[in-house]
TIVO-2410 file (N, C-alpha, C; in nm, 3 decimals):
# residues 143
REC num residu      c1      c2      c3 atome chaine
REC   1      M   0.083  -0.120   0.000     N      A
REC   1      M   0.000   0.000   0.000    CA      A
REC   1      M   0.087   0.126   0.000     C      A
REC   2      I   0.199   0.122   0.070     N      A
REC   2      I   0.287   0.238   0.072    CA      A
REC   2      I   0.342   0.265  -0.067     C      A
REC   3      E   0.373   0.160  -0.145     N      A
REC   3      E   0.422   0.179  -0.281    CA      A
REC   3      E   0.320   0.254  -0.366     C      A
REC   4      A   0.193   0.220  -0.354     N      A
REC   4      A   0.088   0.288  -0.431    CA      A
REC   4      A   0.084   0.437  -0.394     C      A
REC   5      D   0.097   0.468  -0.265     N      A
REC   5      D   0.097   0.607  -0.221    CA      A
REC   5      D   0.217   0.681  -0.278     C      A
REC   6      E   0.335   0.615  -0.284     N      A
REC   6      E   0.454   0.679  -0.339    CA      A
REC   6      E   0.437   0.705  -0.488     C      A
REC   7      E   0.374   0.611  -0.560     N      A
REC   7      E   0.348   0.631  -0.703    CA      A
REC   7      E   0.255   0.750  -0.723     C      A
REC   8      L   0.152   0.763  -0.640     N      A
REC   8      L   0.058   0.874  -0.651    CA      A
REC   8      L   0.130   1.005  -0.624     C      A
REC   9      R   0.212   1.008  -0.520     N      A
REC   9      R   0.284   1.130  -0.484    CA      A
REC   9      R   0.374   1.175  -0.599     C      A
REC  10      D   0.440   1.082  -0.666     N      A
REC  10      D   0.528   1.115  -0.776    CA      A
REC  10      D   0.451   1.157  -0.902     C      A
REC  11      A   0.326   1.114  -0.912     N      A
REC  11      A   0.250   1.135  -1.035    CA      A
REC  11      A   0.181   1.269  -1.045     C      A
REC  12      G   0.160   1.341  -0.935     N      A
REC  12      G   0.082   1.461  -0.951    CA      A
REC  12      G   0.090   1.559  -0.837     C      A
REC  13      R   0.009   1.660  -0.853     N      A
REC  13      R   0.001   1.768  -0.755    CA      A
REC  13      R  -0.144   1.814  -0.746     C      A
REC  14      C  -0.182   1.857  -0.629     N      A
REC  14      C  -0.314   1.912  -0.605    CA      A
REC  14      C  -0.296   2.051  -0.545     C      A
REC  15      A  -0.366   2.148  -0.601     N      A
REC  15      A  -0.361   2.284  -0.548    CA      A
REC  15      A  -0.501   2.342  -0.551     C      A
REC  16      I  -0.531   2.420  -0.450     N      A
REC  16      I  -0.656   2.495  -0.445    CA      A
REC  16      I  -0.617   2.642  -0.433     C      A
REC  17      V  -0.667   2.721  -0.524     N      A
REC  17      V  -0.638   2.865  -0.525    CA      A
REC  17      V  -0.766   2.937  -0.488     C      A
REC  18      V  -0.762   3.011  -0.378     N      A
REC  18      V  -0.882   3.085  -0.335    CA      A
REC  18      V  -0.860   3.235  -0.352     C      A
REC  19      A  -0.970   3.306  -0.359     N      A
REC  19      A  -0.965   3.452  -0.373    CA      A
REC  19      A  -0.899   3.511  -0.249     C      A
REC  20      A  -0.792   3.587  -0.270     N      A
REC  20      A  -0.712   3.640  -0.159    CA      A
REC  20      A  -0.790   3.735  -0.069     C      A
REC  21      D  -0.891   3.801  -0.123     N      A
REC  21      D  -0.962   3.900  -0.043    CA      A
REC  21      D  -1.084   3.844   0.030     C      A
REC  22      L  -1.104   3.714   0.023     N      A
REC  22      L  -1.215   3.654   0.099    CA      A
REC  22      L  -1.182   3.655   0.248     C      A
REC  23      P  -1.282   3.676   0.334     N      A
REC  23      P  -1.257   3.660   0.478    CA      A
REC  23      P  -1.216   3.514   0.506     C      A
REC  24      A  -1.147   3.492   0.614     N      A
REC  24      A  -1.091   3.359   0.646    CA      A
REC  24      A  -1.196   3.248   0.640     C      A
REC  25      G  -1.313   3.272   0.696     N      A
REC  25      G  -1.417   3.169   0.696    CA      A
REC  25      G  -1.465   3.133   0.557     C      A
REC  26      R  -1.480   3.233   0.472     N      A
REC  26      R  -1.524   3.206   0.334    CA      A
REC  26      R  -1.413   3.139   0.253     C      A
REC  27      A  -1.288   3.176   0.278     N      A
REC  27      A  -1.176   3.110   0.210    CA      A
REC  27      A  -1.169   2.964   0.250     C      A
REC  28      A  -1.187   2.936   0.380     N      A
REC  28      A  -1.186   2.797   0.429    CA      A
REC  28      A  -1.303   2.720   0.368     C      A
REC  29      N  -1.420   2.783   0.360     N      A
REC  29      N  -1.537   2.719   0.300    CA      A
REC  29      N  -1.510   2.686   0.153     C      A
REC  30      A  -1.454   2.780   0.079     N      A
REC  30      A  -1.426   2.756  -0.063    CA      A
REC  30      A  -1.330   2.639  -0.078     C      A
REC  31      A  -1.223   2.637   0.001     N      A
REC  31      A  -1.125   2.528  -0.008    CA      A
REC  31      A  -1.189   2.394   0.028     C      A
REC  32      A  -1.274   2.392   0.129     N      A
REC  32      A  -1.340   2.268   0.171    CA      A
REC  32      A  -1.436   2.216   0.065     C      A
REC  33      V  -1.516   2.305   0.007     N      A
REC  33      V  -1.612   2.265  -0.097    CA      A
REC  33      V  -1.537   2.209  -0.218     C      A
REC  34      I  -1.432   2.277  -0.259     N      A
REC  34      I  -1.353   2.233  -0.373    CA      A
REC  34      I  -1.287   2.098  -0.343     C      A
REC  35      A  -1.229   2.083  -0.223     N      A
REC  35      A  -1.161   1.959  -0.187    CA      A
REC  35      A  -1.258   1.840  -0.187     C      A
REC  36      L  -1.377   1.863  -0.136     N      A
REC  36      L  -1.477   1.756  -0.134    CA      A
REC  36      L  -1.511   1.710  -0.275     C      A
REC  37      T  -1.527   1.804  -0.365     N      A
REC  37      T  -1.561   1.769  -0.504    CA      A
REC  37      T  -1.442   1.704  -0.574     C      A
REC  38      L  -1.321   1.751  -0.548     N      A
REC  38      L  -1.203   1.685  -0.605    CA      A
REC  38      L  -1.195   1.540  -0.558     C      A
REC  39      G  -1.224   1.518  -0.430     N      A
REC  39      G  -1.223   1.382  -0.376    CA      A
REC  39      G  -1.328   1.293  -0.440     C      A
REC  40      R  -1.443   1.351  -0.473     N      A
REC  40      R  -1.547   1.273  -0.541    CA      A
REC  40      R  -1.504   1.237  -0.683     C      A
REC  41      L  -1.442   1.334  -0.751     N      A
REC  41      L  -1.399   1.310  -0.888    CA      A
REC  41      L  -1.276   1.221  -0.898     C      A
REC  42      R  -1.190   1.226  -0.797     N      A
REC  42      R  -1.066   1.150  -0.798    CA      A
REC  42      R  -1.048   1.074  -0.667     C      A
REC  43      P  -1.133   0.972  -0.642     N      A
REC  43      P  -1.120   0.897  -0.517    CA      A
REC  43      P  -0.985   0.828  -0.503     C      A
REC  44      D  -0.914   0.810  -0.614     N      A
REC  44      D  -0.781   0.749  -0.609    CA      A
REC  44      D  -0.679   0.840  -0.541     C      A
REC  45      L  -0.713   0.966  -0.518     N      A
REC  45      L  -0.621   1.057  -0.450    CA      A
REC  45      L  -0.612   1.030  -0.300     C      A
REC  46      V  -0.705   0.954  -0.246     N      A
REC  46      V  -0.707   0.927  -0.103    CA      A
REC  46      V  -0.615   0.809  -0.073     C      A
REC  47      G  -0.525   0.828   0.019     N      A
REC  47      G  -0.430   0.724   0.057    CA      A
REC  47      G  -0.494   0.619   0.146     C      A
REC  48      A  -0.415   0.521   0.180     N      A
REC  48      A  -0.459   0.412   0.267    CA      A
REC  48      A  -0.492   0.467   0.406     C      A
REC  49      D  -0.581   0.395   0.475     N      A
REC  49      D  -0.613   0.433   0.612    CA      A
REC  49      D  -0.486   0.437   0.695     C      A
REC  50      L  -0.485   0.523   0.795     N      A
REC  50      L  -0.373   0.533   0.888    CA      A
REC  50      L  -0.412   0.458   1.015     C      A
REC  51      V  -0.321   0.380   1.068     N      A
REC  51      V  -0.348   0.304   1.190    CA      A
REC  51      V  -0.252   0.354   1.297     C      A
REC  52      D  -0.309   0.397   1.410     N      A
REC  52      D  -0.225   0.450   1.517    CA      A
REC  52      D  -0.165   0.338   1.601     C      A
REC  53      G  -0.087   0.375   1.700     N      A
REC  53      G  -0.018   0.278   1.786    CA      A
REC  53      G  -0.111   0.191   1.868     C      A
REC  54      S  -0.236   0.230   1.883     N      A
REC  54      S  -0.335   0.150   1.955    CA      A
REC  54      S  -0.411   0.058   1.862     C      A
REC  55      G  -0.379   0.063   1.733     N      A
REC  55      G  -0.447  -0.020   1.635    CA      A
REC  55      G  -0.577   0.038   1.583     C      A
REC  56      V  -0.605   0.164   1.616     N      A
REC  56      V  -0.727   0.229   1.570    CA      A
REC  56      V  -0.702   0.290   1.432     C      A
REC  57      A  -0.791   0.259   1.338     N      A
REC  57      A  -0.777   0.310   1.201    CA      A
REC  57      A  -0.838   0.450   1.189     C      A
REC  58      H  -0.771   0.533   1.113     N      A
REC  58      H  -0.818   0.668   1.081    CA      A
REC  58      H  -0.827   0.676   0.929     C      A
REC  59      P  -0.933   0.739   0.876     N      A
REC  59      P  -0.948   0.745   0.730    CA      A
REC  59      P  -0.824   0.799   0.661     C      A
REC  60      G  -0.794   0.741   0.544     N      A
REC  60      G  -0.679   0.784   0.467    CA      A
REC  60      G  -0.691   0.928   0.423     C      A
REC  61      L  -0.577   0.992   0.408     N      A
REC  61      L  -0.570   1.130   0.364    CA      A
REC  61      L  -0.495   1.135   0.231     C      A
REC  62      I  -0.485   1.249   0.173     N      A
REC  62      I  -0.421   1.264   0.043    CA      A
REC  62      I  -0.268   1.265   0.060     C      A
REC  63      P  -0.199   1.166   0.006     N      A
REC  63      P  -0.053   1.159   0.027    CA      A
REC  63      P   0.027   1.262  -0.053     C      A
REC  64      I  -0.031   1.323  -0.153     N      A
REC  64      I   0.043   1.424  -0.230    CA      A
REC  64      I   0.024   1.564  -0.172     C      A
REC  65      G  -0.058   1.576  -0.069     N      A
REC  65      G  -0.081   1.706  -0.007    CA      A
REC  65      G  -0.167   1.796  -0.093     C      A
REC  66      V  -0.210   1.904  -0.033     N      A
REC  66      V  -0.292   2.003  -0.103    CA      A
REC  66      V  -0.236   2.141  -0.068     C      A
REC  67      A  -0.181   2.209  -0.166     N      A
REC  67      A  -0.136   2.346  -0.144    CA      A
REC  67      A  -0.258   2.437  -0.155     C      A
REC  68      V  -0.282   2.517  -0.054     N      A
REC  68      V  -0.391   2.615  -0.059    CA      A
REC  68      V  -0.327   2.752  -0.079     C      A
REC  69      L  -0.349   2.805  -0.196     N      A
REC  69      L  -0.285   2.929  -0.238    CA      A
REC  69      L  -0.386   3.043  -0.246     C      A
REC  70      A  -0.335   3.165  -0.252     N      A
REC  70      A  -0.422   3.283  -0.264    CA      A
REC  70      A  -0.385   3.359  -0.391     C      A
REC  71      A  -0.487   3.408  -0.459     N      A
REC  71      A  -0.468   3.489  -0.580    CA      A
REC  71      A  -0.574   3.597  -0.583     C      A
REC  72      P  -0.547   3.706  -0.651     N      A
REC  72      P  -0.650   3.809  -0.665    CA      A
REC  72      P  -0.774   3.749  -0.734     C      A
REC  73      I  -0.890   3.785  -0.685     N      A
REC  73      I  -1.014   3.729  -0.738    CA      A
REC  73      I  -1.025   3.751  -0.889     C      A
REC  74      A  -0.974   3.861  -0.937     N      A
REC  74      A  -0.983   3.892  -1.081    CA      A
REC  74      A  -0.898   3.796  -1.165     C      A
REC  75      E  -0.805   3.722  -1.104     N      A
REC  75      E  -0.718   3.630  -1.178    CA      A
REC  75      E  -0.767   3.486  -1.177     C      A
REC  76      L  -0.868   3.454  -1.096     N      A
REC  76      L  -0.910   3.314  -1.084    CA      A
REC  76      L  -0.971   3.259  -1.212     C      A
REC  77      G  -1.040   3.340  -1.288     N      A
REC  77      G  -1.093   3.294  -1.417    CA      A
REC  77      G  -0.981   3.256  -1.512     C      A
REC  78      A  -0.874   3.335  -1.511     N      A
REC  78      A  -0.758   3.304  -1.596    CA      A
REC  78      A  -0.686   3.179  -1.548     C      A
REC  79      V  -0.678   3.160  -1.416     N      A
REC  79      V  -0.618   3.037  -1.362    CA      A
REC  79      V  -0.697   2.917  -1.412     C      A
REC  80      R  -0.828   2.927  -1.405     N      A
REC  80      R  -0.916   2.819  -1.453    CA      A
REC  80      R  -0.890   2.791  -1.601     C      A
REC  81      A  -0.890   2.895  -1.682     N      A
REC  81      A  -0.872   2.879  -1.827    CA      A
REC  81      A  -0.735   2.820  -1.861     C      A
REC  82      K  -0.630   2.867  -1.795     N      A
REC  82      K  -0.495   2.815  -1.820    CA      A
REC  82      K  -0.486   2.668  -1.782     C      A
REC  83      A  -0.548   2.632  -1.670     N      A
REC  83      A  -0.545   2.493  -1.625    CA      A
REC  83      A  -0.618   2.403  -1.723     C      A
REC  84      L  -0.735   2.445  -1.768     N      A
REC  84      L  -0.810   2.365  -1.865    CA      A
REC  84      L  -0.732   2.348  -1.994     C      A
REC  85      A  -0.661   2.452  -2.037     N      A
REC  85      A  -0.581   2.445  -2.160    CA      A
REC  85      A  -0.465   2.346  -2.146     C      A
REC  86      R  -0.423   2.319  -2.021     N      A
REC  86      R  -0.312   2.226  -1.997    CA      A
REC  86      R  -0.362   2.087  -1.958     C      A
REC  87      D  -0.490   2.062  -1.979     N      A
REC  87      D  -0.549   1.931  -1.949    CA      A
REC  87      D  -0.539   1.894  -1.801     C      A
REC  88      I  -0.554   1.994  -1.716     N      A
REC  88      I  -0.555   1.975  -1.571    CA      A
REC  88      I  -0.700   1.961  -1.528     C      A
REC  89      L  -0.726   1.869  -1.435     N      A
REC  89      L  -0.861   1.858  -1.378    CA      A
REC  89      L  -0.890   1.985  -1.299     C      A
REC  90      V  -1.003   2.048  -1.326     N      A
REC  90      V  -1.040   2.174  -1.262    CA      A
REC  90      V  -1.175   2.159  -1.192     C      A
REC  91      V  -1.182   2.202  -1.068     N      A
REC  91      V  -1.308   2.218  -0.996    CA      A
REC  91      V  -1.315   2.365  -0.957     C      A
REC  92      D  -1.411   2.436  -1.016     N      A
REC  92      D  -1.424   2.578  -0.983    CA      A
REC  92      D  -1.545   2.599  -0.892     C      A
REC  93      F  -1.536   2.702  -0.812     N      A
REC  93      F  -1.644   2.736  -0.718    CA      A
REC  93      F  -1.685   2.881  -0.743     C      A
REC  94      P  -1.790   2.902  -0.824     N      A
REC  94      P  -1.837   3.038  -0.850    CA      A
REC  94      P  -1.879   3.109  -0.721     C      A
REC  95      L  -1.854   3.238  -0.718     N      A
REC  95      L  -1.887   3.319  -0.600    CA      A
REC  95      L  -2.033   3.307  -0.559     C      A
REC  96      Q  -2.122   3.283  -0.655     N      A
REC  96      Q  -2.264   3.271  -0.623    CA      A
REC  96      Q  -2.289   3.163  -0.517     C      A
REC  97      G  -2.201   3.067  -0.508     N      A
REC  97      G  -2.216   2.959  -0.409    CA      A
REC  97      G  -2.204   3.007  -0.266     C      A
REC  98      Q  -2.144   3.124  -0.247     N      A
REC  98      Q  -2.133   3.178  -0.111    CA      A
REC  98      Q  -2.236   3.286  -0.084     C      A
REC  99      Q  -2.330   3.302  -0.176     N      A
REC  99      Q  -2.434   3.403  -0.159    CA      A
REC  99      Q  -2.569   3.343  -0.123     C      A
REC 100      T  -2.573   3.211  -0.112     N      A
REC 100      T  -2.698   3.143  -0.077    CA      A
REC 100      T  -2.666   3.007  -0.017     C      A
REC 101      T  -2.759   2.954   0.060     N      A
REC 101      T  -2.746   2.817   0.110    CA      A
REC 101      T  -2.839   2.724   0.034     C      A
REC 102      D  -2.906   2.776  -0.066     N      A
REC 102      D  -3.001   2.700  -0.147    CA      A
REC 102      D  -2.933   2.658  -0.277     C      A
REC 103      Y  -2.907   2.529  -0.293     N      A
REC 103      Y  -2.834   2.481  -0.411    CA      A
REC 103      Y  -2.907   2.511  -0.541     C      A
REC 104      L  -3.041   2.503  -0.539     N      A
REC 104      L  -3.116   2.536  -0.660    CA      A
REC 104      L  -3.100   2.683  -0.698     C      A
REC 105      A  -3.099   2.772  -0.599     N      A
REC 105      A  -3.076   2.914  -0.625    CA      A
REC 105      A  -2.934   2.936  -0.677     C      A
REC 106      F  -2.838   2.865  -0.621     N      A
REC 106      F  -2.699   2.871  -0.667    CA      A
REC 106      F  -2.692   2.827  -0.812     C      A
REC 107      S  -2.754   2.715  -0.843     N      A
REC 107      S  -2.754   2.663  -0.979    CA      A
REC 107      S  -2.816   2.763  -1.077     C      A
REC 108      A  -2.926   2.823  -1.038     N      A
REC 108      A  -2.994   2.921  -1.124    CA      A
REC 108      A  -2.908   3.045  -1.144     C      A
REC 109      A  -2.838   3.089  -1.040     N      A
REC 109      A  -2.752   3.207  -1.051    CA      A
REC 109      A  -2.636   3.181  -1.146     C      A
REC 110      V  -2.580   3.062  -1.141     N      A
REC 110      V  -2.470   3.027  -1.232    CA      A
REC 110      V  -2.523   3.014  -1.375     C      A
REC 111      A  -2.639   2.952  -1.390     N      A
REC 111      A  -2.698   2.932  -1.523    CA      A
REC 111      A  -2.731   3.064  -1.591     C      A
REC 112      A  -2.751   3.169  -1.515     N      A
REC 112      A  -2.787   3.299  -1.571    CA      A
REC 112      A  -2.667   3.377  -1.623     C      A
REC 113      R  -2.547   3.323  -1.605     N      A
REC 113      R  -2.425   3.394  -1.645    CA      A
REC 113      R  -2.346   3.314  -1.747     C      A
REC 114      A  -2.283   3.381  -1.840     N      A
REC 114      A  -2.191   3.316  -1.934    CA      A
REC 114      A  -2.062   3.282  -1.859     C      A
REC 115      T  -1.994   3.179  -1.904     N      A
REC 115      T  -1.871   3.135  -1.838    CA      A
REC 115      T  -1.773   3.248  -1.817     C      A
REC 116      D  -1.753   3.330  -1.919     N      A
REC 116      D  -1.652   3.436  -1.909    CA      A
REC 116      D  -1.694   3.552  -1.818     C      A
REC 117      T  -1.815   3.548  -1.763     N      A
REC 117      T  -1.857   3.653  -1.670    CA      A
REC 117      T  -1.863   3.603  -1.526     C      A
REC 118      L  -1.835   3.475  -1.506     N      A
REC 118      L  -1.836   3.422  -1.370    CA      A
REC 118      L  -1.712   3.468  -1.292     C      A
REC 119      A  -1.730   3.497  -1.166     N      A
REC 119      A  -1.620   3.522  -1.074    CA      A
REC 119      A  -1.614   3.402  -0.981     C      A
REC 120      Y  -1.495   3.372  -0.931     N      A
REC 120      Y  -1.477   3.249  -0.853    CA      A
REC 120      Y  -1.426   3.277  -0.712     C      A
REC 121      A  -1.479   3.201  -0.616     N      A
REC 121      A  -1.427   3.204  -0.480    CA      A
REC 121      A  -1.298   3.122  -0.475     C      A
REC 122      G  -1.290   3.022  -0.562     N      A
REC 122      G  -1.170   2.939  -0.567    CA      A
REC 122      G  -1.173   2.843  -0.684     C      A
REC 123      V  -1.057   2.787  -0.711     N      A
REC 123      V  -1.039   2.691  -0.819    CA      A
REC 123      V  -0.947   2.581  -0.769     C      A
REC 124      G  -0.990   2.455  -0.785     N      A
REC 124      G  -0.907   2.341  -0.746    CA      A
REC 124      G  -0.848   2.276  -0.869     C      A
REC 125      L  -0.724   2.231  -0.858     N      A
REC 125      L  -0.652   2.173  -0.970    CA      A
REC 125      L  -0.583   2.042  -0.931     C      A
REC 126      V  -0.590   1.944  -1.019     N      A
REC 126      V  -0.515   1.820  -1.002    CA      A
REC 126      V  -0.453   1.786  -1.136     C      A
REC 127      G  -0.324   1.764  -1.136     N      A
REC 127      G  -0.255   1.730  -1.259    CA      A
REC 127      G  -0.108   1.707  -1.233     C      A
REC 128      S  -0.030   1.712  -1.338     N      A
REC 128      S   0.113   1.691  -1.323    CA      A
REC 128      S   0.175   1.808  -1.248     C      A
REC 129      R   0.281   1.780  -1.175     N      A
REC 129      R   0.350   1.884  -1.099    CA      A
REC 129      R   0.392   1.998  -1.191     C      A
REC 130      R   0.446   1.962  -1.304     N      A
REC 130      R   0.497   2.063  -1.398    CA      A
REC 130      R   0.383   2.152  -1.451     C      A
REC 131      A   0.274   2.091  -1.494     N      A
REC 131      A   0.163   2.168  -1.551    CA      A
REC 131      A   0.101   2.260  -1.445     C      A
REC 132      I   0.080   2.208  -1.327     N      A
REC 132      I   0.020   2.291  -1.222    CA      A
REC 132      I   0.117   2.402  -1.180     C      A
REC 133      G   0.244   2.369  -1.172     N      A
REC 133      G   0.344   2.470  -1.138    CA      A
REC 133      G   0.343   2.587  -1.236     C      A
REC 134      K   0.324   2.558  -1.364     N      A
REC 134      K   0.320   2.665  -1.464    CA      A
REC 134      K   0.196   2.754  -1.448     C      A
REC 135      V   0.088   2.696  -1.396     N      A
REC 135      V  -0.036   2.773  -1.379    CA      A
REC 135      V  -0.036   2.853  -1.249     C      A
REC 136      V   0.012   2.794  -1.140     N      A
REC 136      V  -0.002   2.859  -1.008    CA      A
REC 136      V   0.130   2.894  -0.941     C      A
REC 137      G   0.240   2.876  -1.009     N      A
REC 137      G   0.372   2.899  -0.948    CA      A
REC 137      G   0.395   3.037  -0.893     C      A
REC 138      R   0.324   3.135  -0.940     N      A
REC 138      R   0.345   3.272  -0.894    CA      A
REC 138      R   0.269   3.307  -0.766     C      A
REC 139      Y   0.179   3.219  -0.724     N      A
REC 139      Y   0.096   3.249  -0.608    CA      A
REC 139      Y   0.154   3.189  -0.479     C      A
REC 140      G   0.136   3.261  -0.370     N      A
REC 140      G   0.183   3.215  -0.241    CA      A
REC 140      G   0.074   3.144  -0.163     C      A
REC 141      L   0.115   3.083  -0.053     N      A
REC 141      L   0.020   3.014   0.034    CA      A
REC 141      L  -0.081   3.112   0.093     C      A
REC 142      L  -0.203   3.064   0.112     N      A
REC 142      L  -0.306   3.144   0.177    CA      A
REC 142      L  -0.263   3.171   0.321     C      A
REC 143      K  -0.277   3.295   0.364     N      A
REC 143      K  -0.239   3.332   0.501    CA      A
REC 143      K  -0.358   3.381   0.578     C      A
***
């Protein structure tokens, strides 16, 4: 099982880029929502369960880690577009998702806008280290 985790770690990178000007709670929410969807789309990213010294198992975590970065909100659409052009898996979280708790209202708000007019709370990426580095290398960790 450890060999499989090492192969996964060598094969890719996961990064979540959130809007730098979001308050801490909304930035954490955006990263969590994106991470959950990335996990649904790529269940192979989850490593083997961890077993502590008492023999109690804890659910596996992502062995390649997740860099949570910050970028100006105006740049997130370009991050998304650049990632898609490099064949990187993208999970985007339109800002409308933080303006309601009603998923149908969220869906309707997104449907009412063209792709190029959407603003994003965050964008999640999974792909090769090199490809992701070219897209997000200029951004620092979220603080």
